[in-house]
C-alpha positions in Angstrom: 25.4 -82.4 -1.2 22.8 -84.2 0.8 21.7 -81.0 2.5 21.4 -79.2 -0.8 19.5 -82.1 -2.4 17.0 -82.3 0.5 16.5 -78.6 0.4 15.7 -78.9 -3.3 13.1 -81.5 -2.6 11.6 -79.5 0.2 11.5 -76.3 -1.9 10.1 -78.1 -4.9 10.2 -74.8 -6.7 11.9 -75.9 -9.9 10.1 -79.3 -10.1 13.2 -81.2 -11.0 12.9 -84.5 -9.2 10.1 -87.0 -8.8 11.1 -87.8 -5.2 9.1 -86.1 -2.4 10.7 -84.4 0.6 11.9 -86.6 3.4 14.7 -88.6 1.8 17.2 -89.9 4.3 20.9 -89.5 3.9 21.2 -93.2 3.2 18.5 -93.0 0.5 20.3 -90.0 -1.0 23.7 -91.8 -1.1 22.1 -94.9 -2.7 20.4 -92.8 -5.3 23.0 -90.2 -6.1 26.2 -92.1 -5.6 25.2 -95.3 -7.5 27.7 -94.5 -10.3 29.8 -91.5 -11.3 29.3 -88.1 -9.6 30.7 -84.8 -10.8 30.9 -81.7 -8.5 31.4 -78.1 -9.6 33.3 -75.7 -7.4 32.7 -72.0 -7.9 35.6 -69.6 -7.9 35.4 -65.9 -7.1 37.7 -63.4 -8.7 38.8 -60.1 -7.4 35.6 -58.4 -8.6 33.5 -60.9 -6.6 31.9 -62.2 -9.9 31.4 -65.9 -10.2 33.8 -67.4 -12.8 34.3 -70.9 -13.8 37.6 -72.7 -14.4 38.0 -76.1 -16.1 41.6 -76.5 -14.8 42.4 -79.5 -12.8 43.4 -78.5 -9.2 45.8 -80.2 -6.9 43.1 -81.2 -4.6 39.6 -80.5 -3.3 40.9 -78.6 -0.3 42.6 -76.1 -2.7 39.3 -75.8 -4.7 37.4 -75.1 -1.5 39.8 -72.1 -0.9 39.0 -71.9 2.9 35.3 -71.6 2.3 32.5 -73.7 3.8 31.4 -76.4 1.3 28.0 -74.9 0.9 29.6 -71.6 -0.1 32.0 -73.3 -2.6 29.4 -75.6 -4.2 28.4 -74.4 -7.7 26.5 -77.6 -8.6 26.7 -81.3 -9.0 25.3 -84.2 -11.1 25.4 -88.0 -11.3 25.7 -90.1 -14.4 24.4 -93.7 -14.5 22.8 -96.1 -16.9 19.2 -95.5 -17.5 18.5 -99.1 -18.4 20.1 -102.4 -17.4 21.9 -104.9 -19.6 21.6 -104.6 -23.4 20.6 -100.9 -23.1 23.0 -99.9 -20.4 24.9 -97.8 -22.9 22.1 -95.2 -22.6 22.7 -93.0 -19.6 20.7 -90.7 -17.4 21.8 -87.9 -15.1 20.4 -85.7 -12.3 21.6 -82.2 -11.7 21.5 -79.8 -8.8 22.5 -76.1 -8.7 22.1 -74.5 -5.3 19.6 -71.7 -5.1 22.4 -69.2 -4.3 24.1 -70.0 -7.6 21.1 -70.0 -9.9 20.8 -67.5 -12.8 24.6 -67.6 -13.5 24.5 -70.2 -16.3 25.8 -73.0 -14.1 23.1 -75.4 -15.1 24.1 -75.0 -18.7 27.8 -75.3 -17.8 27.1 -78.6 -15.9 25.1 -79.8 -19.0 28.1 -79.1 -21.2 30.3 -81.0 -18.7 27.9 -83.9 -18.9 28.1 -83.9 -22.7 31.9 -84.1 -22.4 32.2 -86.7 -19.8 29.3 -89.1 -20.4 30.7 -90.3 -23.8 34.1 -90.7 -22.1 32.5 -93.0 -19.6 31.3 -95.2 -22.6 27.8 -94.1 -23.0 26.4 -93.8 -26.5 23.4 -91.6 -25.7 21.4 -89.9 -23.0 17.7 -89.9 -22.0 15.9 -87.8 -19.4 12.7 -89.6 -18.6 10.9 -86.8 -16.7 11.6 -83.2 -17.6 8.5 -81.6 -16.2 6.6 -79.1 -18.4 6.6 -76.6 -15.5 10.4 -76.6 -15.4 11.2 -74.2 -18.3 14.8 -73.6 -17.2 15.7 -77.3 -17.6 13.8 -77.6 -20.9 15.7 -74.5 -22.2 19.1 -76.0 -21.2 18.5 -79.3 -23.0 17.0 -77.6 -26.1 20.1 -75.4 -26.3 22.4 -78.3 -25.9 20.8 -80.1 -28.9 18.6 -82.7 -27.1 15.4 -83.7 -28.8 12.0 -84.0 -27.2 11.0 -87.5 -28.2 7.9 -88.0 -26.2 5.5 -86.8 -23.5 4.2 -88.6 -20.4 0.8 -87.1 -19.7 0.1 -86.1 -16.1 3.5 -87.5 -14.9 4.0 -84.8 -12.2 1.7 -84.6 -9.2 1.5 -81.0 -7.9 -0.5 -79.2 -5.2 -1.5 -75.5 -4.9 -3.7 -73.4 -2.8 -7.3 -73.3 -3.9 -8.6 -70.0 -5.1 -11.2 -68.5 -2.8 -11.2 -71.6 -0.6 -9.1 -73.1 2.2 -6.8 -76.0 1.7 -4.9 -77.3 -1.3 -5.9 -79.0 -4.6 -3.9 -81.6 -6.5 -3.3 -81.2 -10.2 -1.0 -82.9 -12.7 1.6 -81.7 -15.3 3.1 -83.5 -18.3 6.7 -84.5 -18.5 8.9 -84.5 -21.6 11.2 -87.4 -22.5 14.4 -85.9 -23.9 17.1 -87.7 -25.8 20.5 -87.0 -27.4 22.8 -89.4 -29.2 26.5 -89.2 -28.5 27.5 -91.1 -31.7 
């Protein structure tokens, strides 16, 4: 999972996380494994189409089905309190779908899983602090799962791009949406 997460930060194509490339394995483990983590394993049927099973398996080795972990991984997410103390009943989550598994609806499926398990963990609502405006796939998932856009943080995401007709890169900023859903 560390390898996939660091690739996500290096690619920075989907603009999902505020961290920049260069996170160490220890930093990743501290960030991602602070609380509960859910991992999706992809199954392939006889037609080689990706299918999803919500059945509990006897163990992770059986789910791996003899494949390398990077070939079996369909996605993963963490769930943890967004705030401490009196507001720790509001959670946050972070999701990763490997590039090789994108476009199959797995992000939406992980979102559905999140909506099932987060309340079972005792959370009463969810907030995503930074859903960047240039990440339409994520915005679409949360809109379709009934989240509300409750605010905007202007210029929250720093980006860089090649300058037109010039050498080098320029920095620009994009807004981020704050997205919320009550579980009660």
